[in-house]
C-alpha positions in Angstrom: 114.3 84.0 49.4 116.0 81.8 51.9 119.0 84.1 51.9 116.8 87.1 52.5 115.5 85.4 55.7 119.0 84.8 57.0 120.9 87.2 59.2 123.2 89.4 57.1 126.2 88.4 59.2 125.6 84.7 58.3 125.2 85.5 54.6 128.4 87.6 54.6 130.2 84.8 56.4 129.0 82.1 54.1 129.9 84.2 51.0 133.4 84.9 52.4 133.9 81.2 53.3 132.9 80.1 49.8 135.1 82.7 48.2 138.1 81.8 50.4 137.7 78.1 49.7 137.6 78.7 46.0 140.7 81.0 46.2 142.6 78.3 48.2 141.7 75.6 45.7 142.9 77.8 42.9 146.2 78.5 44.7 146.7 74.8 45.4 146.0 73.9 41.7 148.5 76.6 40.5 151.1 75.3 43.0 150.7 71.7 41.6 150.9 72.8 38.0 153.9 75.1 38.7 155.8 72.5 40.7 157.9 70.0 38.8 155.9 66.9 37.8 157.0 63.6 39.6 158.5 62.4 36.3 160.6 65.6 36.0 161.7 65.1 39.7 162.7 61.5 38.9 164.6 62.7 35.8 166.4 65.3 37.8 167.5 62.8 40.4 168.6 60.3 37.7 170.7 62.8 35.9 172.2 64.1 39.1 172.8 60.9 41.1 172.9 57.8 39.0 176.1 56.6 37.3 176.2 57.8 33.7 177.2 54.3 32.5 174.3 52.6 34.4 171.7 50.6 32.3 168.2 51.9 33.0 164.8 50.5 32.2 161.8 52.8 32.7 158.0 52.6 32.5 156.2 55.9 32.6 154.5 58.1 30.0 156.0 61.5 29.1 159.3 60.6 30.6 162.2 61.1 28.2 165.7 60.3 29.3 168.5 61.2 26.8 169.3 57.8 25.5 172.4 56.5 23.8 172.3 55.2 20.2 173.0 51.7 21.5 170.0 51.8 23.8 167.7 53.1 21.0 169.0 50.3 18.8 168.0 47.7 21.4 164.6 49.4 22.0 164.1 49.5 18.2 164.9 45.8 17.9 162.1 45.2 20.4 159.5 47.5 18.8 160.6 50.0 16.1 157.5 52.1 16.6 158.5 52.9 20.2 161.5 54.9 19.1 160.6 58.5 18.0 162.6 60.9 15.8 163.1 63.1 18.8 164.7 60.1 20.6 167.1 59.6 17.6 167.9 63.3 17.3 168.7 63.4 21.0 171.1 60.5 20.8 173.0 62.2 18.0 173.8 65.3 20.0 177.4 65.1 21.2 177.6 64.9 25.0 179.7 68.0 25.3 176.8 70.0 23.8 174.1 68.4 26.0 173.1 69.8 29.4 172.2 66.2 30.5 174.1 62.9 30.5 173.1 60.2 28.1 172.0 56.9 29.6 171.6 53.4 28.3 167.9 53.7 28.8 164.9 51.9 27.5 161.3 53.0 28.1 158.8 50.1 28.1 155.7 52.3 28.1 155.3 52.5 24.3 156.5 49.0 23.6 153.9 46.6 22.2 156.0 43.5 21.8 154.1 40.9 23.8 156.9 38.4 23.8 159.2 40.7 25.7 156.5 42.0 27.9 155.4 38.5 29.0 159.0 37.7 30.1 160.2 41.2 31.1 161.7 40.1 34.5 163.9 37.6 32.8 164.8 40.1 30.0 166.0 42.6 32.7 168.2 40.0 34.2 169.7 38.7 31.0 170.5 42.2 29.7 172.0 43.2 33.1 170.0 46.4 33.8 171.1 48.3 36.9 168.0 50.5 37.7 164.3 50.3 37.2 162.3 53.5 37.2 158.5 53.1 37.0 155.1 54.4 38.0 153.7 51.4 40.0 150.0 52.2 39.6 150.3 52.8 35.8 151.9 49.4 35.5 148.8 47.9 37.1 146.4 50.1 35.1 148.2 49.5 31.8 147.4 45.8 32.1 149.9 44.6 29.5 151.4 41.7 31.4 154.0 44.1 32.9 153.0 43.3 36.4 156.2 41.2 36.5 158.0 44.6 36.8 156.6 44.8 40.4 158.3 41.5 41.2 161.8 42.7 40.2 163.9 42.6 43.4 166.0 45.4 44.6 166.2 48.5 46.8 163.9 51.5 46.3 166.4 54.3 46.5 163.7 57.0 46.0 159.9 57.1 46.0 158.4 60.3 44.7 154.8 60.4 45.9 152.1 61.5 43.4 148.7 60.2 42.4 147.7 56.6 43.0 145.2 54.2 41.6 142.8 55.8 39.2 143.1 59.4 40.6 144.2 60.6 37.2 146.9 63.1 36.1 146.0 66.8 36.2 148.3 67.2 33.2 145.7 65.4 31.2 142.4 65.3 33.1 140.8 66.0 36.5 139.6 62.5 37.4 141.0 62.9 40.9 138.8 65.9 41.4 138.8 68.2 44.4 140.0 65.5 46.8 143.1 64.9 44.8 143.9 68.6 44.4 143.6 69.2 48.2 145.5 66.1 49.3 148.3 65.9 46.8 151.8 67.4 47.1 152.9 66.5 43.6 151.4 66.3 40.2 152.0 63.1 38.3 152.1 59.4 39.2 154.0 58.0 42.1 157.5 57.3 40.7 159.9 54.7 42.1 163.6 54.5 41.4 164.9 51.0 42.2 168.4 49.7 42.2 168.0 46.2 40.8 169.5 43.3 42.8 172.0 41.3 40.9 171.6 38.2 43.0 
């Protein structure tokens, strides 16, 4: 009844505005889903720019670097359950048949060994890792004692902006809601690639 009392021009304008806004949100969501996730962008930069013989330690879900057999052996010695069959299969592919370089890379995200986690900063130093690649907010949210990662000194050579805090990941959910969709330029967590200081 209220709409019937309004001028037709106002009703048409309101309808058009709602439709246009929904169309814009749909386009923005499609753009975010079609664009490479922040973790994929980080992988692309790692594979293109970091030395193939560099030792990498990572912390991010759904981020799979092609690791060497030696790296997987070290990760398996920390927590055997954190090494998947896919990881092992990838390490066995000869480099000449792979589109991406293999790295000495360990991903901490699936590791449950609390002894290593509680002393991770010292572990990185003793084992002479060169680069740390991580999602800062997920380190805080994971709450596994890994906040020491944030105290590793070095130079941030690349920061790929994504969601922060508890906004969520639109690959998995829509916790960020409309605000996140409208304000974000990338899907996925903010990723940091840090060259670790050796001093």
